C-alpha positions, 0 to 999 in steps of 0.5 A: 556553597549549597547553591554552588554544589547544586548548579554543578551537579545540575550541569553535570546531569544535563551534560549526562543526559544529553550525550545520551539523547538521539535528538536534542532540543536546539540550544540545549545540546550541541557537543556530539551531535551534527546537523542533518537536514532532511530532504524529500525529493519528488519526482512529480510535485503532484504526489507531494505530501507530508512523509513520515521518517523512521530512523534506526541506529545501527551503532551499539549504544546510540539509541534510535532517532525515532519517528518524525513527520516531514512538513510538506515543504519536504525539508526539516533539520534533525541532529544525530549523534556523530560517529553513528550509523542509522538506517532511515526510512521514509513512508506515507502515513496517510494511505490506506495502507495499514503498518505493523511493528513501527519501532522494530526494523527487522519486523517492521511492515506495511501491510493491506488489512484482511477483510471478509465479504459473504457473498465472496466466501460463500458462493464465489468460491474463494481460492483455498488457503488464500486470506482476502484483504482490503483494496488499498485504493491508492498510493503508498510512497516509500524509500527504504535505505538499504545501506547505512547514513553515516554521521560524520562531524567534519569542520571543514565540511558545509554546514550540515550533512544532508539525507536524502529521501526518494520516495517511490510509489509501491502500489501497482494499479491494474485496470480491468475490463469485461465485454459481453454483459447483457442486461446492464440496465438491470445491474445495481452494483458490480464488484470483484476479487483478484487472488495471488497477490502480495498484501505485505511489504517489509521495510528492511528488506525492501521486498514483498511477502511470497505469500498469496492473498486475494484482493476484494475491490469495489465500485465497478462501472457498468456500461453500454459501448457505441455498439450498444454492447454491455460492459464491467470496468474499473481498477484495483491496487495491490502491492503486485503479484506473487510470482509465478503469478497465479491469479483468478479474476472474480466478478460479483454482480447484484441485480435490482431484484436482489439477484446475485451472479458471479464468474471467474477466469484465470488471468495469469497470462495476462497479469504476467504480460502486464508485469513484464511491459505493461505499456504494450499490454495497455497500447494493445488491449487498453486494459491490464485485464480484458475479458470477453463474456461468453456466457460465463454470465448470463443476461441480467433480467429485469424485475419480474423476469426469468433469471436465464441460463448461463455459467453464472447463477442467482441467489438471494443475497443476505449480506453484500458489505465487507467486514474490515479486520485491522490486525 
């Protein structure tokens, strides 16, 4: 008799527990849950990767599904509570973008971590009021549902409902080139900064912050064109500029004699042109940002030579590396 009573209580507790779970193990909880097939739809197969989904309940009394990875196959079977509504998110969890408040829809953010560069802070005249952040250097794919996904059980429907995700890369690449650099053979390294950029993305609203930040980028390429004219070029990544566009482009150069040179230009107009029609901008200029150096940066001297005159200047370099700060 005691064994029968124990089994009855155990069965009752299992039933109550199951009804309060938004995800049930196969074979344990069936009643009240609906099979959902999650499908990640890629526009370009070259972008395929493991993604993370995060599903927030919009129904009182039903807890969030929470976080789970979707395999590289792009398909996963899950179960959600019947007659409940959810806000589903899908995003790349292996990029250089950081995540904040991942379990709270209202404050869930993707952001570029803050960074500090001594030469920029002390010698390159930082833009007032803007924090400096890292260049995310690549892709960050996201699909934020703005409507709810309603789970409705139907005997006459197909075997399962389909939750479709269509990830899009929300990072924007900007290319740049500075022509007219003299003494390129004497340059050890070049890098730069771009102001007026958004460093935070809000999942709930699918919008960028209106706060302006400065992106610090590395690994500029130094070269000489077919006419023997020196140049510096490269690219950087950002969520995008904050409108209205107010963008200052800064270049920093370290010479082989440990000398430092810097110059900056207002590129707000070029950023606006690229945002309006990038294809036309690239077809015309070849770059999102194209700059002609008119003595803003002087000739970089050989070891033992004179610094030279011009809009740039030379100092001793105490710290060239960045210090990244993840908050």
